[in-house]
C-alpha positions as MATLAB code, in Angstrom:
seq = 'XXXXXXXXXXXXXXXXXXXXXXXXXXXXXXXXXXXXXXXXXXXXXXXXXXXXXXXXXXXXXXXXXXXXXXXXXXXXXXXXXXXXXXXXXXXXXXXXXXXXXXXXXXXXXXXXXXXXXXXXXXXXXXXXXXXXXXXXXXXXXXXXXXXXXXXXXXXXXXXXXXXXXXXXXXXXXXXXXXXXXXXXXXXXXXXXXXXXXXXXXXXXXXXXXXXXXXXXXXXXXXXXXXXXXXXXXXXXXXXXXXXXXXXXXXXXXXXXXXXXXXXXXXXXXXXXXXXXXXXXXXXXXXXXXXXXXXXXXXXXXXXXXXXXX';
ca = [
       0.136   -0.014   -0.084;
       1.444    3.630   -0.552;
       0.855    4.511    3.461;
       2.507    1.118    4.115;
       5.444    2.712    1.381;
       5.630    6.439    2.729;
       5.946    4.947    6.285;
       8.937    2.454    5.741;
      10.771    4.829    3.925;
      10.542    7.458    7.072;
      13.484    8.252    9.443;
      13.307    7.254   12.913;
      12.504   10.237   15.206;
      15.051   10.824   17.567;
      14.426   10.091   21.170;
      13.941   13.370   23.052;
      11.206   14.049   25.657;
      10.212   17.120   23.098;
       9.974   16.737   19.037;
      10.169   20.443   17.225;
       8.751   20.408   13.183;
       8.655   23.863   11.372;
       5.327   24.213    9.151;
       3.745   26.802    6.694;
      -0.044   27.536    7.517;
      -1.959   26.094    4.628;
      -3.634   29.234    2.935;
      -1.585   31.648    4.389;
       1.344   33.545    2.469;
       5.025   32.608    3.273;
       6.177   35.173    5.957;
       5.787   35.709    9.345;
       2.323   34.926   10.011;
       2.531   31.534    7.738;
       5.292   29.998    9.827;
       4.518   27.590   12.795;
       5.714   25.274   14.732;
       4.456   21.658   15.838;
       5.842   19.827   19.275;
       5.648   16.428   19.498;
       5.762   15.183   23.398;
       5.350   12.115   24.932;
       3.549   11.124   27.653;
       3.004    7.635   29.451;
      -0.795    8.051   28.308;
       0.478    9.293   24.325;
       2.001   12.113   22.443;
       0.674   15.623   22.979;
       0.767   17.969   19.643;
       1.400   21.502   20.785;
       0.851   23.690   17.534;
       1.637   27.270   17.537;
       3.200   30.139   15.587;
       7.241   30.602   15.711;
       7.408   33.664   17.408;
       6.088   31.534   20.509;
       8.340   28.690   20.055;
      10.369   29.709   23.102;
       7.173   29.746   25.146;
       5.985   26.455   24.259;
       8.966   24.959   24.316;
       9.675   26.040   27.709;
       6.484   24.789   28.891;
       6.828   21.353   27.754;
      10.321   21.036   28.986;
       8.772   21.739   32.244;
       6.688   18.480   32.040;
       8.832   16.973   35.266;
       8.062   19.401   37.259;
       4.569   19.993   36.162;
       3.778   16.210   37.095;
       5.427   16.378   40.305;
       3.515   19.785   40.948;
       0.135   18.256   40.693;
       0.875   15.116   42.110;
       1.981   16.933   45.521;
      -1.110   18.609   45.496;
      -3.289   15.140   45.478;
      -4.179   13.485   48.451;
      -4.094    9.733   48.918;
      -7.503    7.694   47.917;
      -8.681    4.087   48.769;
      -9.462    2.529   45.672;
      -9.873   -0.694   44.034;
      -6.661   -1.901   42.316;
      -5.235   -4.653   41.032;
      -1.198   -5.855   41.884;
       1.165   -7.734   39.973;
       4.793   -8.363   40.771;
       7.139  -10.179   39.003;
      10.652  -11.412   40.057;
      13.338  -12.693   37.358;
      13.999  -16.661   38.746;
      17.684  -17.409   39.571;
      19.090  -13.477   39.345;
      21.290  -14.270   41.910;
      22.776  -17.667   39.781;
      22.447  -15.477   36.294;
      24.211  -12.284   38.133;
      27.393  -14.365   39.246;
      27.322  -16.430   36.171;
      27.345  -13.315   33.283;
      30.029  -10.160   33.441;
      28.681   -7.083   34.788;
      27.920   -5.547   31.466;
      26.406   -8.279   30.219;
      23.561   -8.868   33.188;
      22.908   -5.112   33.003;
      22.332   -5.413   29.311;
      19.654   -8.182   30.204;
      17.935   -6.828   33.094;
      18.023   -3.429   31.081;
      16.337   -5.149   27.941;
      13.571   -6.900   30.307;
      12.867   -3.586   31.508;
      13.074   -2.199   27.579;
      10.497   -4.706   26.624;
       8.386   -4.789   29.168;
       7.178   -1.026   29.580;
       5.486   -0.846   26.301;
       3.208   -4.013   27.590;
       2.645   -2.446   31.072;
       1.565    0.749   29.152;
      -0.680   -1.148   26.878;
      -2.276   -2.393   29.543;
      -2.491    0.877   31.616;
      -0.346   -0.544   34.137;
       1.297    1.841   36.935;
       4.630    1.862   38.007;
       5.744    1.044   41.689;
       8.753    0.815   43.778;
      10.091   -2.800   44.321;
      13.147   -3.556   45.753;
      15.770   -5.327   43.610;
      15.562   -6.453   39.766;
      12.122   -7.428   40.110;
       8.639   -5.169   38.877;
       5.645   -4.050   40.784;
       2.799   -2.701   38.687;
      -0.252   -1.300   39.906;
      -3.918   -1.348   37.631;
      -6.651    1.006   38.420;
     -10.132    0.969   37.307;
     -10.434    2.179   34.028;
     -13.472    3.026   32.000;
     -13.129    0.982   28.641;
     -11.692   -1.982   30.424;
     -12.054   -4.283   33.343;
      -8.437   -3.582   35.298;
      -8.199   -7.320   36.544;
      -8.226   -8.264   33.029;
      -5.605   -5.852   31.806;
      -3.309   -7.112   34.839;
      -4.359  -10.711   33.684;
      -3.407  -10.202   30.063;
      -0.492   -8.461   30.945;
       0.854  -11.153   32.317;
       0.607  -13.568   29.794;
       2.178  -10.849   27.544;
       4.758  -10.698   29.614;
       5.551  -14.367   29.495;
       5.530  -14.275   25.919;
       7.581  -11.266   25.603;
      10.407  -13.560   27.997;
      10.471  -16.319   25.902;
      11.204  -14.226   22.811;
      14.299  -12.958   25.185;
      15.510  -16.475   26.341;
      15.903  -17.253   22.497;
      17.831  -14.527   21.991;
      19.955  -14.891   24.230;
      20.368  -19.147   23.936;
      21.362  -17.780   20.295;
      23.761  -15.304   21.509;
      25.726  -17.342   24.305;
      25.430  -21.125   23.659;
      23.644  -21.858   26.900;
      20.641  -23.848   27.838;
      19.520  -21.316   30.759;
      15.687  -20.194   30.926;
      14.830  -16.576   31.414;
      11.032  -16.494   34.100;
       9.711  -13.587   35.380;
       7.849  -15.575   38.029;
       4.569  -13.417   38.377;
       2.052  -12.769   41.160;
      -1.520  -11.433   40.923;
      -3.781   -9.993   43.386;
      -6.549   -7.180   44.236;
      -7.769   -5.087   47.047;
      -9.325   -2.087   47.868;
      -5.981    0.211   49.489;
      -5.055    3.277   49.890;
      -3.387    5.073   47.162;
      -0.584    7.739   46.791;
       2.560    8.955   46.286;
       5.775    9.630   47.920;
       8.073   12.612   47.193;
      11.989   12.580   46.980;
      12.972   15.974   45.446;
      11.312   16.146   41.760;
      11.028   12.316   41.407;
       7.560   10.914   42.359;
       6.846    6.929   43.438;
       3.622    5.511   43.445;
       2.812    3.814   46.129;
       0.213    1.109   48.061;
      -0.478    0.760   51.855;
      -2.205   -2.551   52.898;
      -1.398   -6.056   52.802;
      -2.343   -6.597   48.633;
       1.222   -6.138   47.716;
       2.434   -8.337   49.803;
       0.372  -10.855   49.446;
       0.746  -10.109   45.369;
       5.094  -10.611   46.337;
       4.297  -13.877   48.171;
       2.389  -15.368   45.001;
       5.315  -14.238   42.719;
       7.758  -16.330   45.267;
       5.755  -19.323   45.084;
       5.437  -19.219   41.234;
       8.244  -20.886   39.369;
       9.585  -21.647   35.392;
       7.622  -18.166   34.455;
       4.332  -19.334   35.953;
       1.599  -16.806   36.587;
      -0.579  -17.428   40.130;
      -3.539  -15.280   40.831;
      -5.958  -15.481   44.431;
      -9.520  -16.660   43.491;
     -10.782  -13.063   44.939;
      -9.471  -11.954   42.342;
     -10.960  -14.091   39.663;
     -14.460  -14.028   40.950;
     -14.530  -10.297   40.673;
     -14.140  -10.723   36.980;
     -17.663  -10.734   35.254;
     -18.614  -14.287   34.321;
     -18.708  -13.789   30.683;
     -15.350  -12.062   30.968;
     -13.840  -15.139   33.224;
     -15.211  -17.920   30.788;
     -12.025  -16.425   28.293;
      -9.497  -17.104   31.011;
      -8.060  -20.838   31.234;
      -6.989  -21.138   34.590;
      -6.426  -24.056   37.187;
      -4.402  -26.282   39.320;
      -2.194  -29.383   38.742;
      -3.462  -32.134   40.692;
      -0.791  -35.200   41.457;
      -2.059  -38.493   41.863;
      -1.407  -42.137   43.213;
       1.250  -43.097   40.691;
       2.579  -39.436   40.516;
       1.201  -38.266   37.116;
       0.413  -34.679   36.983;
      -3.125  -33.911   35.924;
      -4.683  -29.969   35.410;
      -8.235  -29.565   37.082;
      -9.284  -26.643   34.816;
     -11.411  -24.156   36.714;
     -10.258  -24.786   40.009;
      -8.325  -23.230   43.022;
      -6.234  -24.767   46.145;
      -4.370  -23.280   49.282;
      -1.033  -23.085   48.992;
      -0.367  -25.524   51.959;
      -2.007  -27.939   49.644;
       0.267  -27.403   46.839;
       3.077  -28.212   49.089;
       4.524  -31.630   48.909;
       2.882  -33.331   51.791;
       5.965  -34.089   54.018;
       7.176  -30.536   53.770;
       5.858  -27.511   55.896;
       4.934  -24.730   53.535;
       8.133  -22.462   52.688;
       8.094  -19.507   55.711;
       7.874  -16.918   53.136;
       4.434  -18.574   52.398;
       2.837  -19.232   56.139;
       0.968  -15.789   56.298;
      -0.814  -16.703   53.264;
      -1.106  -20.727   53.218;
      -4.583  -20.549   53.439;
      -5.183  -18.262   50.479;
      -6.990  -19.957   47.890;
      -4.657  -19.067   44.327;
      -4.840  -20.645   40.716;
      -2.758  -21.133   37.996;
      -3.373  -18.570   34.840;
      -2.621  -20.485   31.517;
      -4.034  -18.180   28.878;
      -7.268  -16.248   27.609;
      -9.070  -17.102   24.886;
      -9.484  -14.701   22.067;
     -13.116  -12.835   21.470;
     -12.997  -14.995   17.898;
     -12.549  -18.337   19.601;
     -15.042  -17.418   22.327;
     -17.822  -16.418   19.694;
     -16.834  -20.121   17.817;
     -17.216  -22.068   21.253;
     -20.785  -20.373   20.914;
     -21.844  -21.055   17.718;
     -21.702  -17.183   16.962;
     -19.451  -17.676   13.984;
];
């Protein structure tokens, strides 16, 4: 198509917070009145385009470059509030071993690649960054007017899993190793106090309550890139949307065989080996019903199952 050809011939824009492009207004004679500037400023929610005359260039550029201070000022005036939310905690499995095995520059390169590839995924599902210790990730998913924030968190987690599969293959080809890279994910929901801490011009969102702690414990429980969520979170999703989620718990038979019991839950205590007590990290949530999220069916698949296609 012609549009595809035009796009393919374009050069990538520089990675600057504010971009400026000269324009001549249509229908206006060339001269001082005809020359304008178009500014593009990147925000988490999208791109802000600002259009003004050339003589306004310095004023507009100054306003846009003050964006971090403006956001910090607005947030400092915002009071903490209680809100429903979903919390996603993801930790890199065997990060200590990876750090020991890789040269320092390669380890930092790997962590940066994970964050750089994950950030567009979190933005796609409207996740809000939260501070988390070490090389793990903590994001909050808040109510949205056009989507279910709990489904956003689940679909985000599954897309992170696919991203890590691709990154694993790239590093296996590069290093010639057999290591698998996993982000182990825990999901939980609750109603908590949501606010911001300010350190100079830097702003960090934080949540007070048990929701984050329990999601973090689920992330510790997860292995090999699995995604675990609480029963309370799944049950709050409307039935129509919940039917699209493939979830369940693997049970072990008398002969050691493992079988998935679909659409089921279990307590962590029952998922641990019978002859071993739950790890100390899980004792406070050992009776919390949880399930493993395995996938989400597309709308087309659901329509086909219902005989609507």
